[in-house]
Structure formats: structure tokens, C-alpha cells
N, C-alpha and C positions, 0 to 999 in steps of 0.2 A: 502633435501628429505622431503616429506610431510608425514603426519600421516598415510595415507593409504599405502604408500610404505613401511613404517616401519613395519606395521602389516603384509603386504604380504610377507615380508622377513622372518618372523618367521616360524619355522618348529615344527611339532608335537614332543613332548618330550624335546624341548629346555627348559633349566632352566630359571626361572624368579626370580627376587628379589621382596620382598614385603616391602612397606613403607607407613604407614599412609593411608591405604585404596587403594593404587595404586599398580599395578604390573608393574615392569620395566624390560626391556631387560637387558642382561648383559652389554650392552653398555650404560645403564642409560636412555634409551628412555622410556617415559610413553607409555604403550601399553594397559592398561585396568584400569578401576576404578570400585571398588566393588559397586554393587547396594545397595540401602538402606536395602533391605531384606538380602543381603549378609553380610553387616556390622552387622546387628542384629544377624545373625546366628553365625558370627565370635565372637561377644561379648559374646554370650551364652557359647561358648567353652572356651573362655579366662577366663570367670568367673568360669569355672570348672577346671582351672589350666593348660590349654594348651596355647602354644605359636606358632606363625607361624615360621616355620624353612625353608620354601622354597615354590616354586611353579613351575609348569611345564605347557607348552602349551599343550592343548589337541587337539584343532581344530582351524583353521583359516577359516572363512567363509565370504561370501558376503551376505549382508543384505540390502534390500531396504525398508526404512520406507514408510508407507502409504503416498501417495501424493508427494513422492520425485522423482526426475528425475534420480539421480545417486545412485549406490550401495555404501554401506559403507563396509569397511573391519573390521571384528570383531574377537577378540581373545577370545576364551573360554579356561579357564585354571583350573587346579586343584591346590588347596592350600594344603600344607603339614603342619600338626600340630603335635607337640610333647608335651607330658606331662612334665611339669616342675618338676624338682627334688626338693623335699622339705627337 
């Protein structure tokens, strides 16, 4: 199964796992990589004492980059943060 098929099988509300800047399906497939801006924003919250405790699929969409012939499948997700207990 190729990457596009993996993304297209995701459903809104489906749980994802977070590891080192990547979002993974419950089957362990890579489905998204945080952008540099997303990584910076996450670091900001981690510095304030929050940790990633989960993620969920918000939307799956088709996107065609400029000058590309084929569409890409893209997973947009929400990351869940929880304040660390001190």
C-alpha cells in the first residue's frame, strides 16, 4: 500500500500517535510530519510544561502542488497537549 492510500484510509476523529515530530496511525504508518512552524509552536508549549498526549485526524484532503500533475493526500490533525504534573 502506498502513502496516498494510507492517508485516504484515515477518517476524521481517528486517533493518531505522536513520535519525534511525526504523526502515526494506530497501525504505525507515518501519516504526517510537523512543519518547522509546527515544531516551533510545539516547542513553545513544551517549554511551558506541556507534553503531547495524543492526536486526532481532523481532515483528509487532496492537494495539488503548483506545477504538479497528480494530487497528494494530506492529513490535517489536532495535537492534544496536557500540562505535566510537577
